[in-house]
Phi, psi and omega in degrees: 000134181295127177244122179261145182282157179291146181225158178243331183250003173222152174248140185235147178218121175242118179213141179049040179079007184239126183255126172255127177247117180243123178294130190225063180227065186299334183297336176233028178058040179059034180291158184276076171287171177304314183291318173296313181300319179293319175301314179299317180295321183294320182289318179298318178298324180297327184248003185303321183261008186263104182284350172290341177268110189266334182202163185222131176249129170255124181210173185241139167282154174079204192278353183221163173280301181194126186270015176091208184291149174274083185297325176297313177297322180297311181297322181290334175302338182246014183293133171088004178216160175279107182293129177285142178306318181298321181292319181291321177297322180290320178296318180294320176297324180296324172299319177301323182294326177291317175303315180297326176294313177305308177307324191264002179295131182295333178286158173290128177253124183247125172254135176244114184245133177224169177066275179206144172228093189256137172051246182297334176292322175292325177301319174298320176300321180292342181276350189277164175274321179227139183228133174232135181228161172275156184300325185265004176301146184245132181233141173189154176253094195262005189299317182295333174296338180260007180083013180235174186252144171281071194289300188278341179271350188300318179301321185285322178294315179299311183293327180285316195250343185095154187295318185296315178294319179298319180298312184298313183295315183291325193263353175239348184066020185305143180255145170210163184253172183301332177293339177266344192296324184287320177299326181278346181094004180286313184253143171274329185222145174234131181242155180290327185203184179297319176304323179291324172303313180303317176302318180295318182302312182302321183290319181293319178304313180301320181286316183296324183287353173280339186262146179290128183304315179294325177293319178297316179302317183288327175298318178296325175300314183294317181303318181293339182271346179295122185088351177259319180260147171299157189300320178298319179287328178294321179296317181297312182300315180293323179297321179295317182290324179296317177299318177303315181296314187294328191259355178265180187299320180299312181299321177293320179293317182296316179289327179292317180296326177297305185292330180272356180057051179220168177287143171292162187297327181290331175286326173294321176295330180273351186288000000 
């Protein structure tokens, strides 16, 4: 049975194989404070290897999805001392490890963004597999306007939006709304309001639960290696993952269900 750790800055709900993680830190607009980040990291680690958890939704309580890094908290962490370059770099890298964890989750990660997803909040959006936003949601990468760099989110923004768009957004701090997000490649779905996001989430859940959890995880493994491995090595990597799929219990069940003209067991469990 899945056991989730206690948290203070996020709320979790696990039902029918789907984990919902809601940022619940209204005092700082759901910013990625050390506390919220630690909560998120702990929950994701708790379910990463749990194939009973088929998908994960990230969303925000209150008026916004996520306002980005908790800059006041970050600054106060070095208050009263001459911050060493290595200390600041290490703290920033720890944030990068959180983005990498979200990106590497074997489960399907769905982001529902409303209100605002700014800086690191938009970075989280770019780490997701499926993204739905409200028409009036606001997005921007504001780091350079504050004299800092969008360091750890840059790879995910480039991968999601392409280099040219990422450059323009990062180097100008340009703002855009949810109605534009699909055209830019940030969003897969755009809803009129939060109720519309809930409807999209239900449809995505239904689709994901028809897919084998192990196969989805291995597919994500392959996708992450595209552009990272040379083609020969990528073919070997993909062949290895395909063989893993075909020869394990899921693969045997999937082929059997096809030939027997029935639903595979994981689709029955998700019904």
